[in-house]
N, C-alpha and C positions, 0 to 999 in steps of 0.2 A: 653393301648387298651382294656387289659381283663376286667378289673374293670369296664370301662365304659359298657359293654356288659352286666358283671354280672348286675350293678344298672337298665339297662335298663329290662333287662329281668324280673327283680323282680319285678321293679314297671307294665311292664307288664300282670304278673301275677296276680296281685295284681287287678287289671283295667279290667282284665275279668272277675276274680272271684267276683267282686263287682256288676257287670252288672246283672240286674233282667230282666226277660223275662213276660211278659203275660201268656205265655203257661205254666210256673212252669216245675216241674220236668218231666212232662208223654208227655207234648209236644216237648220236646227237644230229647226224645229217643224213639219217634215215633209215641206216643200213640192217640187214636182219641183226638181229641180238634177242636173247630169250628176257622175255619183259620182266621177270622175277629182278635181275638184277638192277633195273631203274628205280625198282622201290626197296629204299631198306630205311631202318632206322636210324635218325644223326646222333650224334653222342662226343662228347667232349669238343674240341677245336672246330671239328664240321657243325655241329649245331649251335653254336656261338658264331662262327662267321655267317652262317645260314640267316640267323635274327640279325647279325647287324647288316645283312646286303638287306634285307626287308626295310630296316629303321632306318638306312642312309637313303632308301629309296622314298621314301612318305617323306623325309625333311625337305632333299632336293625337288619333289613335288609340293609341297610346301611352301618352299622357299620361291620355286617357279611363280607359284600361285600369287604369293605376297607381292613380288616384283611386277607382275601384269597387274593386279590394282592399283598401284601408287603412280 
């Protein structure tokens, strides 16, 4: 079980780091940016990466919960 959690956590970190936002660095840190650029429709690879990040996060939470119960 720990090996599965390590693999999922590495994939989750990679998926989060690969995501790009329209706000760049300033918007992520609270800098002023127009709000319209933060909300956009995800398409193609960006949408797939977004969904994969959610799935990996849920899988990591489930495996953590299962290992807690054991």
